[in-house]
C-alpha positions in Angstrom: 5.6 -33.0 -65.8 7.4 -36.0 -64.4 7.5 -36.5 -60.7 10.8 -37.3 -59.1 11.7 -38.0 -55.5 15.1 -37.0 -54.3 16.7 -37.3 -50.9 19.4 -34.8 -49.8 22.7 -36.2 -48.7 22.1 -35.1 -45.1 18.9 -37.1 -44.7 18.8 -40.5 -43.0 17.1 -43.4 -44.7 15.8 -45.2 -41.5 17.8 -48.4 -42.2 19.4 -50.7 -39.7 22.8 -49.3 -40.6 21.6 -45.8 -39.5 20.1 -47.3 -36.3 23.4 -48.9 -35.5 25.4 -45.7 -36.0 22.8 -43.8 -34.0 23.4 -46.3 -31.1 27.1 -45.9 -31.3 26.8 -42.1 -31.3 24.4 -42.3 -28.3 27.0 -44.3 -26.4 29.7 -41.8 -27.3 27.5 -39.0 -26.1 27.2 -40.7 -22.7 31.0 -41.2 -22.6 31.4 -37.5 -23.2 28.9 -36.7 -20.4 31.0 -38.9 -18.1 34.1 -37.0 -19.2 32.4 -33.7 -18.3 31.5 -35.2 -14.9 35.0 -36.4 -14.4 36.4 -33.0 -15.2 34.1 -31.5 -12.5 35.2 -34.2 -10.0 38.8 -33.4 -10.7 38.2 -29.9 -9.4 36.5 -31.3 -6.3 38.6 -29.2 -3.9 36.9 -26.1 -5.3 33.8 -27.6 -6.8 31.6 -24.7 -5.7 33.5 -22.5 -8.0 32.2 -24.5 -10.9 28.6 -23.8 -9.9 29.5 -20.1 -10.2 29.5 -20.6 -14.0 25.8 -21.5 -14.0 25.0 -18.8 -11.5 26.8 -16.3 -13.8 24.7 -17.3 -16.8 21.5 -17.0 -14.8 22.5 -13.5 -13.5 23.3 -12.5 -17.1 19.8 -13.5 -18.1 18.3 -11.6 -15.2 20.4 -8.6 -16.2 19.1 -8.7 -19.7 15.6 -8.7 -18.4 16.1 -5.7 -16.2 17.8 -3.9 -19.1 14.8 -4.6 -21.5 11.9 -4.2 -19.0 13.0 -1.1 -17.2 14.3 2.4 -17.9 16.8 4.8 -16.2 19.0 3.5 -13.4 17.4 0.0 -13.4 18.2 -0.4 -17.1 21.8 0.7 -16.6 22.2 -1.7 -13.6 20.7 -4.5 -15.6 23.0 -3.9 -18.5 26.0 -3.8 -16.2 25.0 -7.1 -14.5 24.5 -8.8 -17.9 28.1 -7.8 -18.8 29.7 -8.2 -15.4 28.3 -11.6 -14.5 30.1 -13.6 -17.3 33.2 -11.5 -17.0 33.3 -12.1 -13.3 33.1 -15.9 -13.8 36.0 -15.8 -16.2 38.1 -13.8 -13.8 37.3 -16.2 -11.0 38.2 -19.2 -13.0 41.5 -17.6 -14.0 42.6 -16.6 -10.5 41.5 -19.9 -9.0 43.5 -21.9 -11.5 40.3 -23.8 -12.4 40.0 -22.6 -16.0 41.5 -25.9 -17.3 38.8 -27.9 -15.5 36.1 -25.5 -16.8 37.4 -25.8 -20.4 37.6 -29.6 -20.2 34.1 -29.9 -18.8 32.6 -27.5 -21.3 34.4 -29.2 -24.2 33.1 -32.6 -23.1 29.6 -31.3 -22.7 29.6 -29.7 -26.2 30.9 -32.9 -27.7 28.1 -34.8 -25.8 25.5 -32.5 -27.3 26.8 -32.9 -30.8 26.9 -36.7 -30.6 23.4 -36.8 -29.0 21.9 -34.6 -31.7 23.6 -36.7 -34.5 22.3 -39.9 -32.9 18.7 -38.6 -32.6 18.8 -37.3 -36.2 19.6 -40.7 -37.5 16.3 -42.0 -36.1 14.2 -39.6 -38.1 11.9 -40.9 -40.7 13.2 -39.5 -44.0 11.1 -37.1 -46.0 12.2 -37.0 -49.6 11.9 -33.7 -51.4 9.4 -34.1 -54.1 10.2 -32.1 -57.2 8.7 -32.0 -60.6 10.6 -31.3 -63.8 9.2 -28.2 -65.5 9.4 -26.6 -68.9 10.7 -23.0 -69.1 7.9 -20.5 -68.9 6.9 -18.6 -72.1 5.7 -15.3 -70.5 7.2 -15.0 -67.0 6.6 -11.8 -65.1 8.8 -10.7 -62.2 7.8 -7.9 -59.8 10.8 -6.2 -58.2 11.2 -3.8 -55.3 14.3 -1.6 -56.2 14.8 -0.5 -52.5 14.5 -3.9 -50.9 17.5 -5.3 -49.1 19.4 -2.0 -49.5 19.0 -2.0 -53.3 19.9 -5.5 -54.2 17.9 -5.4 -57.4 20.3 -2.8 -58.8 23.4 -4.2 -57.1 23.0 -7.6 -58.8 21.6 -6.3 -62.1 18.4 -8.4 -61.7 16.4 -6.4 -64.1 18.8 -6.8 -67.0 19.5 -10.4 -66.3 15.8 -11.3 -66.0 14.9 -9.5 -69.3 17.8 -11.3 -71.0 16.0 -14.5 -70.1 12.8 -13.3 -71.7 11.0 -12.2 -68.5 8.9 -9.1 -68.2 10.0 -7.0 -65.2 7.6 -4.7 -63.2 9.5 -2.3 -61.0 7.5 -1.1 -58.0 7.2 2.7 -57.8 7.3 3.0 -54.0 6.5 6.7 -54.1 3.1 5.9 -55.7 2.2 3.3 -53.0 1.9 0.4 -55.4 -0.4 -2.6 -54.9 1.6 -5.8 -55.7 -1.6 -7.9 -55.7 -3.2 -5.7 -58.4 -0.1 -5.7 -60.5 0.2 -9.5 -60.3 -3.5 -10.0 -61.2 -3.1 -7.6 -64.2 -0.1 -9.6 -65.3 -2.1 -12.8 -65.1 -4.9 -11.2 -67.1 -2.4 -10.3 -69.8 -1.2 -13.9 -70.1 1.6 -14.4 -67.6 2.4 -18.1 -67.0 4.8 -17.5 -64.1 4.9 -14.9 -61.4 8.0 -14.0 -59.3 9.2 -11.5 -56.8 12.6 -9.9 -56.0 11.9 -8.2 -52.7 11.0 -8.8 -49.1 8.9 -11.6 -47.6 5.8 -9.4 -47.3 5.8 -8.7 -51.1 6.6 -12.3 -51.9 3.6 -13.5 -49.8 1.1 -11.1 -51.6 2.2 -12.2 -55.1 2.5 -15.8 -54.0 -1.2 -15.6 -53.0 -2.1 -14.6 -56.6 0.0 -17.3 -58.0 -1.7 -19.9 -55.8 -5.1 -18.5 -56.7 -4.4 -19.1 -60.4 -2.4 -22.2 -60.1 0.7 -20.6 -61.6 4.4 -21.3 -60.6 6.1 -18.8 -58.4 9.8 -17.8 -58.3 11.6 -16.3 -55.3 14.6 -14.0 -55.8 16.5 -13.4 -52.5 16.6 -9.6 -52.8 15.1 -8.9 -49.4 16.9 -8.1 -46.1 16.7 -11.5 -44.3 15.2 -13.7 -47.0 13.8 -16.3 -44.6 11.6 -17.9 -47.3 14.5 -18.1 -49.7 16.6 -19.7 -47.0 14.1 -22.4 -46.2 13.7 -23.1 -49.9 17.5 -23.8 -50.0 18.3 -20.8 -52.3 21.5 -18.9 -52.4 20.9 -15.8 -50.4 24.3 -14.3 -51.2 23.6 -14.4 -55.0 20.0 -13.3 -55.7 20.6 -13.6 -59.5 21.2 -17.3 -59.1 17.4 -17.7 -58.5 16.9 -16.7 -62.2 18.1 -20.2 -63.2 14.7 -21.3 -62.2 13.4 -19.8 -65.4 15.7 -21.8 -67.7 16.6 -24.9 -65.7 14.1 -25.2 -62.9 12.1 -27.8 -60.9 8.9 -27.2 -59.0 8.2 -27.9 -55.4 4.8 -27.9 -53.8 4.9 -26.0 -50.5 2.3 -24.8 -48.0 0.9 -21.3 -47.9 -0.3 -19.7 -44.7 -3.4 -17.6 -44.3 -4.2 -15.0 -41.7 -7.6 -13.3 -41.9 -7.7 -14.0 -45.6 -4.2 -12.6 -46.3 -1.4 -15.0 -47.4 1.9 -15.4 -45.6 4.9 -17.4 -46.4 6.9 -17.1 -43.1 5.4 -15.8 -39.9 2.6 -13.9 -38.3 3.6 -12.1 -35.1 1.3 -10.8 -32.3 2.2 -9.1 -29.0 5.3 -7.1 -28.3 7.1 -7.4 -31.7 3.9 -6.6 -33.5 3.3 -3.5 -31.3 6.9 -2.3 -31.9 6.8 -2.5 -35.7 3.7 -0.3 -35.8 5.9 2.7 -34.8 6.9 4.9 -37.8 10.4 5.2 -36.3 11.0 1.4 -36.3 12.5 1.1 -39.8 15.1 3.8 -39.3 15.9 3.1 -35.6 14.9 -0.5 -34.7 17.0 -1.0 -31.6 16.1 2.5 -30.1 12.4 2.0 -30.8 12.4 -1.4 -29.2 14.2 -0.2 -26.1 11.8 2.7 -25.8 8.7 0.6 -26.0 9.6 -2.7 -24.3 9.3 -1.6 -20.7 5.6 -0.7 -21.2 4.9 -3.8 -23.2 6.7 -6.2 -20.8 5.7 -4.9 -17.4 3.4 -2.0 -18.2 -0.2 -1.8 -19.5 0.7 -0.9 -23.1 0.4 -4.4 -24.5 -2.8 -6.1 -25.7 -3.9 -9.1 -23.6 -4.2 -12.0 -26.0 -6.0 -15.4 -25.7 -4.8 -18.0 -28.1 -6.6 -21.3 -29.2 -4.3 -23.6 -31.1 -6.5 -26.6 -32.1 -7.3 -28.1 -28.6 -4.6 -26.2 -26.7 -5.1 -22.8 -25.0 -2.4 -20.3 -24.3 -3.2 -17.4 -21.9 -1.8 -13.9 -22.3 1.5 -14.4 -24.1 3.7 -11.4 -24.4 4.8 -12.5 -27.8 3.2 -15.0 -30.1 4.7 -16.3 -33.4 2.7 -18.4 -35.8 4.7 -19.8 -38.7 3.9 -21.5 -42.0 5.3 -24.9 -40.8 7.1 -25.1 -37.4 10.6 -24.0 -36.8 13.2 -26.7 -36.0 13.7 -25.3 -32.5 11.7 -23.0 -30.2 14.7 -21.2 -28.8 14.0 -17.5 -29.2 17.7 -16.8 -29.4 18.5 -19.5 -31.9 17.4 -17.7 -35.0 16.6 -21.0 -36.6 14.8 -22.1 -39.7 12.0 -24.5 -40.8 13.2 -28.0 -41.7 10.3 -28.3 -44.1 7.6 -26.3 -45.9 5.2 -29.0 -46.8 4.1 -30.4 -43.5 0.6 -29.0 -43.6 0.8 -27.5 -40.1 1.4 -24.2 -38.4 4.2 -23.7 -35.8 3.2 -21.8 -32.6 5.7 -20.3 -30.2 4.4 -18.3 -27.3 6.6 -16.5 -24.8 5.8 -14.9 -21.5 8.5 -13.7 -19.1 7.2 -11.9 -16.0 10.3 -11.6 -13.8 14.1 -11.7 -13.6 13.9 -15.2 -12.2 12.1 -16.4 -15.3 14.6 -14.6 -17.5 17.4 -16.5 -15.6 15.6 -19.8 -16.2 15.3 -18.9 -19.9 19.1 -18.2 -20.1 19.8 -21.6 -18.4 17.2 -23.8 -20.1 16.6 -22.2 -23.5 13.7 -23.6 -25.4 12.7 -25.9 -22.5 12.1 -23.0 -20.1 8.6 -22.7 -18.6 8.2 -19.3 -20.2 8.1 -20.8 -23.7 5.2 -22.8 -25.2 5.8 -24.5 -28.5 3.0 -26.3 -30.4 2.0 -27.4 -33.8 -1.6 -26.7 -35.0 -3.7 -26.5 -38.1 -5.8 -23.6 -36.9 -4.8 -20.8 -34.5 -7.4 -18.3 -33.2 -6.1 -15.1 -31.5 -8.7 -13.2 -29.4 -8.5 -9.9 -27.6 -10.8 -7.4 -25.9 -9.9 -4.7 -28.5 -11.5 -3.5 -31.6 -8.2 -3.8 -33.6 -5.0 -5.5 -32.6 -1.5 -5.0 -34.1 -0.2 -7.8 -36.2 3.1 -8.2 -38.2 2.6 -10.4 -41.3 5.9 -11.4 -42.8 7.4 -8.3 -41.2 4.7 -5.9 -42.5 2.8 -3.9 -39.8 -1.0 -4.3 -39.9 -4.0 -4.0 -37.6 -6.7 -6.7 -37.7 -10.0 -7.2 -36.1 -10.1 -10.1 -33.6 -10.6 -12.9 -33.5 -7.8 -13.3 -36.0 -7.7 -16.8 -37.5 -4.5 -18.4 -38.9 -4.7 -21.5 -41.1 -2.5 -23.3 -43.6 -3.2 -24.4 -47.1 -1.2 -27.6 -47.7 0.6 -27.7 -51.1 -1.1 -24.6 -52.3 1.9 -23.0 -53.9 4.0 -24.2 -56.8 7.5 -22.8 -56.2 9.9 -22.9 -59.2 13.5 -23.2 -58.0 16.8 -23.8 -59.7 17.6 -27.4 -60.3 21.1 -26.9 -58.7 21.0 -24.8 -55.5 22.8 -24.9 -52.2 20.0 -26.5 -50.3 18.5 -25.7 -46.8 20.9 -25.8 -43.8 20.7 -28.7 -41.4 18.6 -28.1 -38.3 20.0 -29.9 -35.2 17.2 -31.5 -33.2 16.6 -30.7 -29.5 18.3 -33.3 -27.3 16.1 -35.6 -25.3 18.5 -37.3 -22.9 16.0 -40.0 -21.9 15.8 -41.2 -25.5 19.6 -41.0 -25.8 20.0 -43.2 -22.7 17.5 -45.7 -24.0 19.1 -45.8 -27.4 22.6 -46.4 -25.9 21.2 -49.2 -23.8 20.0 -51.0 -26.9 16.3 -50.3 -26.8 14.5 -49.9 -30.1 13.1 -46.4 -30.4 10.6 -44.9 -32.8 11.1 -41.4 -34.0 9.5 -38.9 -31.6 6.4 -37.1 -32.8 8.3 -33.8 -32.9 11.1 -35.3 -35.0 8.5 -36.9 -37.4 6.8 -33.5 -37.8 10.1 -31.7 -38.4 12.0 -34.2 -40.6 14.0 -32.4 -43.3 12.3 -31.5 -46.5 
């Protein structure tokens, strides 16, 4: 196989030209900040009303906390507050005639954030995607879950299309409680030279572990519900059948594979509240209702398991929710829904959240990922301890119970993923804005990429 190095069009190259454009964008960002301040000053006669906007956002965050962490009247009042606070701010702006000032200030601030993120992104050290040209497999085997993603296997004709390309398809008989690992190992023993999965992330992880164990290439077909792994590989999630081009015109990527207590994972391992909730047999059919029923006991009651987390040299005490990911997410914002900029960094991402009060929820609404209730780390080894015989764990969305201490590690470059040569590519992840770096850049100081940006440069 010939090794090639390609750089996506959205990646910076670290040249002086990019540093110059980054400096210009940083200065434009500061001008936009000045514009936002000027808009606020223009409404100086009623400047206190502008502060009501921030107060409304904080009250909405507090209302969400009361709605999630309580039941009965407290939950109802919290939900009403979460809805009434922003609505009240809008009404106040409208009747005071200050809505023009608010829109101008908000627009300037949004433009400032966009320019600042673009400036910081241009300082990133590029990370070219290393791909290897690959010959088409002779005996590919694809394991498919016919019910995954609401039946995407049948909707997109994946069985027929795969067989037309010479692949052997194994359909999971879910009524018989199939073991994907056993099926994959049997396929390898029978001569398979490529393994693939059309299904959810949990099934993908199990078969990927077998592929890594035998050094075989692995194919992902985005036939699950959310398809996080496929998204971060840059595959077309709207067209699962397009992943089959990997069999006839594919290239290989070396990506990392996570390990939790000897079990592989491709995306995330969750502990705490989410892991507790998915244990419920009602969760799959009624996710929201199950979560609302259990969250009060998990957030302010005694139902949750007290966790102690050791991430390399850092220690995290009693998080309510802990997320360990195979490579870190671009942002730690729990509401951002983000993605991982790369899958070959050789590190785990760690996001721990603990919100104990409405005040902390309000701070989270105002500050997002920089709130004191969020801890974001990178680590090569994470150990989760608890004073329980077994603790609930969600591995790539699958509900398990494991015996503590639970150890999470990462195996750098362990998985050979075969992807189509031509694919949409992974979406851009905007970096978090560090205004001190933006100011220094605008003033002409030479800046090195921050450690976080180096770790999270695009794959």
